[in-house]
C-alpha atoms as an extended CHARMM CRD file, in Angstrom:
* protein
*
        96  EXT
         1         1  MET       CA             77.1590000000       71.9490000000      108.9250000000  PROA      1               0.0000000000
         2         2  HSD       CA             77.2730000000       68.7850000000      110.9450000000  PROA      2               0.0000000000
         3         3  LEU       CA             79.4550000000       66.3500000000      109.0550000000  PROA      3               0.0000000000
         4         4  ASN       CA             77.9970000000       63.4540000000      111.0500000000  PROA      4               0.0000000000
         5         5  ASP       CA             74.7270000000       64.0350000000      109.2000000000  PROA      5               0.0000000000
         6         6  PRO       CA             74.8950000000       62.3190000000      105.7720000000  PROA      6               0.0000000000
         7         7  ILE       CA             72.9990000000       65.1090000000      103.9810000000  PROA      7               0.0000000000
         8         8  ASP       CA             75.2830000000       67.8020000000      105.4030000000  PROA      8               0.0000000000
         9         9  TYR       CA             78.3200000000       65.7040000000      104.5310000000  PROA      9               0.0000000000
        10        10  ILE       CA             77.1770000000       65.4160000000      100.9140000000  PROA      10              0.0000000000
        11        11  LYS       CA             76.5790000000       69.1790000000      100.7640000000  PROA      11              0.0000000000
        12        12  TYR       CA             80.0600000000       69.7350000000      102.1880000000  PROA      12              0.0000000000
        13        13  LYS       CA             81.6650000000       67.4820000000       99.5820000000  PROA      13              0.0000000000
        14        14  ILE       CA             79.7860000000       69.2730000000       96.7850000000  PROA      14              0.0000000000
        15        15  LEU       CA             81.0410000000       72.6090000000       98.0770000000  PROA      15              0.0000000000
        16        16  LEU       CA             84.6110000000       71.2720000000       98.2100000000  PROA      16              0.0000000000
        17        17  ALA       CA             84.3340000000       70.0910000000       94.6040000000  PROA      17              0.0000000000
        18        18  ASN       CA             83.6230000000       73.6400000000       93.4070000000  PROA      18              0.0000000000
        19        19  THR       CA             87.2480000000       74.7820000000       93.5900000000  PROA      19              0.0000000000
        20        20  ASP       CA             86.7810000000       77.8360000000       91.3730000000  PROA      20              0.0000000000
        21        21  LEU       CA             84.2820000000       79.7100000000       93.5400000000  PROA      21              0.0000000000
        22        22  ILE       CA             84.8620000000       78.2520000000       96.9980000000  PROA      22              0.0000000000
        23        23  ALA       CA             88.1200000000       78.1990000000       98.9490000000  PROA      23              0.0000000000
        24        24  PRO       CA             88.3480000000       75.0250000000      101.0470000000  PROA      24              0.0000000000
        25        25  ASP       CA             89.6970000000       76.8660000000      104.1230000000  PROA      25              0.0000000000
        26        26  LEU       CA             91.1390000000       80.1560000000      105.3140000000  PROA      26              0.0000000000
        27        27  GLN       CA             94.7270000000       78.9360000000      105.0010000000  PROA      27              0.0000000000
        28        28  THR       CA             94.2660000000       78.1710000000      101.3020000000  PROA      28              0.0000000000
        29        29  LEU       CA             92.6250000000       81.5450000000      100.7950000000  PROA      29              0.0000000000
        30        30  ARG       CA             95.6540000000       83.2760000000      102.3720000000  PROA      30              0.0000000000
        31        31  ASP       CA             98.3740000000       81.1270000000      100.7680000000  PROA      31              0.0000000000
        32        32  ARG       CA             96.9960000000       80.6360000000       97.2710000000  PROA      32              0.0000000000
        33        33  PRO       CA             94.2070000000       83.1500000000       96.6260000000  PROA      33              0.0000000000
        34        34  LYS       CA             92.3120000000       82.9850000000       93.3660000000  PROA      34              0.0000000000
        35        35  ALA       CA             90.5300000000       85.9220000000       91.8180000000  PROA      35              0.0000000000
        36        36  THR       CA             87.5120000000       83.6660000000       91.2530000000  PROA      36              0.0000000000
        37        37  TYR       CA             86.9780000000       82.8360000000       94.9550000000  PROA      37              0.0000000000
        38        38  LYS       CA             83.7140000000       84.2770000000       96.1900000000  PROA      38              0.0000000000
        39        39  PHE       CA             83.2410000000       82.1150000000       99.2930000000  PROA      39              0.0000000000
        40        40  VAL       CA             85.3310000000       80.2610000000      101.8230000000  PROA      40              0.0000000000
        41        41  LEU       CA             84.4860000000       77.2930000000      104.0220000000  PROA      41              0.0000000000
        42        42  VAL       CA             85.2300000000       78.2520000000      107.6020000000  PROA      42              0.0000000000
        43        43  SER       CA             85.4540000000       75.8320000000      110.5090000000  PROA      43              0.0000000000
        44        44  ASP       CA             84.5910000000       76.6100000000      114.1150000000  PROA      44              0.0000000000
        45        45  SER       CA             88.2660000000       76.4140000000      115.0710000000  PROA      45              0.0000000000
        46        46  ASP       CA             89.1420000000       79.0490000000      112.4400000000  PROA      46              0.0000000000
        47        47  VAL       CA             86.5300000000       81.4130000000      113.8480000000  PROA      47              0.0000000000
        48        48  ASN       CA             87.8000000000       80.8360000000      117.3840000000  PROA      48              0.0000000000
        49        49  ASP       CA             91.4270000000       81.4160000000      116.3460000000  PROA      49              0.0000000000
        50        50  VAL       CA             90.5590000000       84.7530000000      114.7270000000  PROA      50              0.0000000000
        51        51  ALA       CA             88.5900000000       85.8570000000      117.7920000000  PROA      51              0.0000000000
        52        52  LYS       CA             91.4400000000       84.7780000000      120.0550000000  PROA      52              0.0000000000
        53        53  SER       CA             94.0230000000       86.7230000000      118.0640000000  PROA      53              0.0000000000
        54        54  LYS       CA             91.8490000000       89.8490000000      118.1520000000  PROA      54              0.0000000000
        55        55  MET       CA             91.3900000000       89.4940000000      121.8970000000  PROA      55              0.0000000000
        56        56  THR       CA             95.1090000000       89.0040000000      122.3560000000  PROA      56              0.0000000000
        57        57  THR       CA             95.8200000000       92.2190000000      120.4630000000  PROA      57              0.0000000000
        58        58  LYS       CA             93.3260000000       94.1510000000      122.5700000000  PROA      58              0.0000000000
        59        59  MET       CA             94.8090000000       92.7010000000      125.7530000000  PROA      59              0.0000000000
        60        60  GLN       CA             98.3110000000       93.7030000000      124.6410000000  PROA      60              0.0000000000
        61        61  CYS       CA             97.0830000000       97.2380000000      123.9990000000  PROA      61              0.0000000000
        62        62  TYR       CA             95.7060000000       97.4780000000      127.5430000000  PROA      62              0.0000000000
        63        63  VAL       CA             98.9970000000       96.1800000000      128.9680000000  PROA      63              0.0000000000
        64        64  GLU       CA            100.9490000000       98.8240000000      127.0370000000  PROA      64              0.0000000000
        65        65  TYR       CA             98.5110000000      101.5270000000      128.1210000000  PROA      65              0.0000000000
        66        66  GLY       CA             98.9400000000      100.3950000000      131.7260000000  PROA      66              0.0000000000
        67        67  LYS       CA            102.6540000000      101.1190000000      131.4240000000  PROA      67              0.0000000000
        68        68  ILE       CA            102.1020000000      104.7850000000      130.4520000000  PROA      68              0.0000000000
        69        69  GLU       CA             98.7820000000      105.7050000000      132.0720000000  PROA      69              0.0000000000
        70        70  ASN       CA            100.4740000000      107.6740000000      134.8800000000  PROA      70              0.0000000000
        71        71  ASN       CA            103.1000000000      109.3700000000      132.7010000000  PROA      71              0.0000000000
        72        72  ALA       CA            101.7100000000      112.7460000000      131.6050000000  PROA      72              0.0000000000
        73        73  ASP       CA            104.5670000000      113.4910000000      129.1830000000  PROA      73              0.0000000000
        74        74  VAL       CA            104.1250000000      110.2620000000      127.2540000000  PROA      74              0.0000000000
        75        75  LEU       CA            100.3290000000      110.5540000000      127.1780000000  PROA      75              0.0000000000
        76        76  ARG       CA            100.5730000000      114.1490000000      125.9670000000  PROA      76              0.0000000000
        77        77  THR       CA            102.9610000000      113.1000000000      123.1960000000  PROA      77              0.0000000000
        78        78  VAL       CA            100.6780000000      110.2540000000      122.0960000000  PROA      78              0.0000000000
        79        79  ILE       CA             97.6550000000      112.5620000000      121.9810000000  PROA      79              0.0000000000
        80        80  GLU       CA             99.5960000000      115.2090000000      120.0690000000  PROA      80              0.0000000000
        81        81  ILE       CA            100.7160000000      112.6380000000      117.5020000000  PROA      81              0.0000000000
        82        82  ILE       CA             97.2230000000      111.2280000000      117.0520000000  PROA      82              0.0000000000
        83        83  THR       CA             95.4030000000      114.5750000000      116.8580000000  PROA      83              0.0000000000
        84        84  SER       CA             98.2040000000      116.6270000000      115.2480000000  PROA      84              0.0000000000
        85        85  LYS       CA             97.4210000000      119.4020000000      117.7510000000  PROA      85              0.0000000000
        86        86  PRO       CA             99.7470000000      120.6290000000      120.4880000000  PROA      86              0.0000000000
        87        87  LEU       CA             98.7170000000      120.4090000000      124.1470000000  PROA      87              0.0000000000
        88        88  ASP       CA             99.7870000000      122.6800000000      126.9650000000  PROA      88              0.0000000000
        89        89  LYS       CA            102.5770000000      121.2730000000      129.1430000000  PROA      89              0.0000000000
        90        90  ASN       CA            100.4800000000      121.9990000000      132.2410000000  PROA      90              0.0000000000
        91        91  THR       CA             97.5840000000      119.7980000000      131.1040000000  PROA      91              0.0000000000
        92        92  LYS       CA             96.4450000000      117.6550000000      134.0170000000  PROA      92              0.0000000000
        93        93  LEU       CA             96.8010000000      113.9010000000      133.9690000000  PROA      93              0.0000000000
        94        94  ASP       CA             93.0480000000      113.4640000000      134.5030000000  PROA      94              0.0000000000
        95        95  PHE       CA             92.3700000000      115.2800000000      131.2190000000  PROA      95              0.0000000000
        96        96  LEU       CA             94.9460000000      113.2570000000      129.3370000000  PROA      96              0.0000000000
């Protein structure tokens, strides 16, 4: 919605007035959730913040992987934990 447009602004205010079904923002939904909420009003900045946090997590994962990508023992242990299957100690790094 473009709040500069009077019609959109009126629609926005009507949505805000329906406090039983519509959470006014994501913060309210997290802090004081109601069982009756079925919708939430989301701003562009909220969407960007969520995308940024997801990207940051993925970037951190790649950094951590970069630290162990040449260590066969650590990679073997990680794979064994994830798959619950033992690997041979002579498994090549390329395979891991």
